N, C-alpha and C positions, 0 to 999 in steps of 0.2 A: 522531086519537090519535095522540100523537107518541112515538118508539123511545124505549126503556126507556135511561136511563143508564150506561152502560160501564164506569164509573171510580170510583174511593172517592171523594167529596167532600171528603170528612177530610185524604185523602194531597193532592188539590189544593191544598187552603186550606194546609195545612202547607208545600208547596214556594213556592205562591205569598206566605205569608209573607216564609219566607227570601229571595226576590230582592226584594222590596220593604223588607225592613231592609237587604238590602245595597247598593241600587240608590236607594232612594225613590220614590217616586209618579212624581214628573215623570222622572226617571232611568230609571224600565224602561221598554222597550217591550214592544208585546202579543206581537212576536216572541221577547223574552228570557223573558215568562210563557209562549209555550206549550213553547221549548223544559224551562224549571222543572222545569212541572208534566207534560207529555209529551203533550199534548193540540193539538187543532189550533186555530188562531183560531175555527172556527165552533162547533168544542165550549165553547169560552172562552165564544164570544157566548152563544153557545144557553143554557148554566148560567148567566150573571153578568152577562149585558147588555152591559158592555160592561169596560175597564178598571176605570171608576170603581168602579161595583158590587161588579166582585172585592174592591177594594181596602174596597172600605168592610164586603163581608162578613167579611175576613179582619181590619179594622181588630176589628171588633165581638167577635172571637171572643177575640182578646189582648185587648180590654178583661175579655170576659166573665173570660177566665182571670185579670188582677188582681185583679177582684172576690171571686174564689172563694179568691183567697189572703191577702186582706184580711180574709174571714173565716175562715178556716183561722190564722189566727195570735191569732186572741182565745179560740180554744176552747185549754184547759186551766187551771189551778189559778190562781187571781188571783194569786198572791203570788208568781208564775212570769213575770207577764205584762212586768215590764222586762227580763228573761233573753229572751223568745222577742222582743222588740224589739231587742235588741243583736242575736240572732242573725240577725236581719235586716238591718240596718246592715254586721255584719261578713259577711253574705254579698256583700252588694252591695262593698264595702269589697277584697273579696277575687278580684270578678271580674275576669279576662280576656278576656270577650267583648267585641273591637273596636265590633263593630255596637250594642250598646246594648240599649236597650226600643225598643219599633215604636212603642207608645204615646205616648214623651218627642217621637221623630222623627217621628210622624205630626201630631203636633200641631204643631210647630213648623212643617213642611213646608205643613200641610193648614188649618189651623184660621182663618185671617185668610180664606182664600176658598171654604171647602165649611162651609153650614152645619152640612148632618148631619155631619161630621167634628168641627166644635167641639164638638156638643150629645154626640156618644157621649163624646170627652176628656173633658167637664166631668163627666158622668154619673161616668167613671169615675175623676178626680181625685176628684169626694163622695165616692165609696165608700170611696176610699184616706183620705180625711180622718177619716170616718166610726168607720171602724177602726182609724187613731190614733188620737184621740180612744178610744176604748173599752179600747183596752192603757193608756192613763192614767189610765183610771177605773179599770182594773181596781186597777191598781198602786197608787192612791187608797187604795182600799176595803181594799188589802191593808196599806196603812202603810206602804208603803215611797214614796210622791212625796206631798207637802204636800194634803189634803183642799181648802185655800182653794185652791188654784193652778188657773190657767185650763186645765182639760183640754183644749177645743177649741187653743188656744192652744201648748199643749204637743206637741199632738197635732201640729199643722201643722208643729213645729221638727221631728218625730220625719220627717214626710216629705217637707220640703224638705232634709231634710240626706239621707236616702235620694236625693232626685233629683240633690242634689249629687255623693253620694260618685259616681255611677253619672257624671257628666259627667268628673269627676277621672279615674274611671279609663279614661274613651273617649282623654282627652287625653294618657294616660300615665306621670299622676302617680305614684310608689313605693307601692304597699301596704301599704308601713309606716306611709304618711304617712294612708292612708286610714283604716286601721285606728283609729291615734291617734284621728282625727276622730271616727269611728263611739264609740269607746270615751267619750268627752271629753263627745257628746249625752249619753248616757245616765247620766254620773255628773253628768251637771250637773241633769239633770231629777231624777235621784235623789237628789243634796243639799239638793232644796227639801222633801226633808223634813223637817217639824217636831222639834225636840232636845227628848229629854225623853221 
């Protein structure tokens, strides 16, 4: 029987996530992960197998958080669904974190070469799209969006805008420009409400 672990796995995953988010998968050495987590290389390998195993654990953990966020945005009165969508976009537009989202970074760096990362990223984006569609459907039932509009397509507009706002933020585009884009997106979706 192996010796019990003498570290908090959650703390290690969070520390490794910060490092991977800062320097990417390929740009992160095992020595850097060891320094970031406070664990020896042997302990890291013993707990996670290798650098890829640790990244996949970190990436899965991060994606699970995005899944939870998508579900939480659906909670609340249906007539406030567009307000929740606006808040999400505006929060992204105001972000000053230059590292951005590990889901986006990990997908861009690894999805073309790592089927496991590609599959997890696809699942996370599918969940995000479903959550965005759900917000539109709630707004449709509340009479704030045209009930005949394509909820899946409008949900896609929400997610694409959110992802784009993050990229613009990382590029240093002024927050006021990003906030205007966020508001224009929601106003455009709401404007599709039928008159009368």
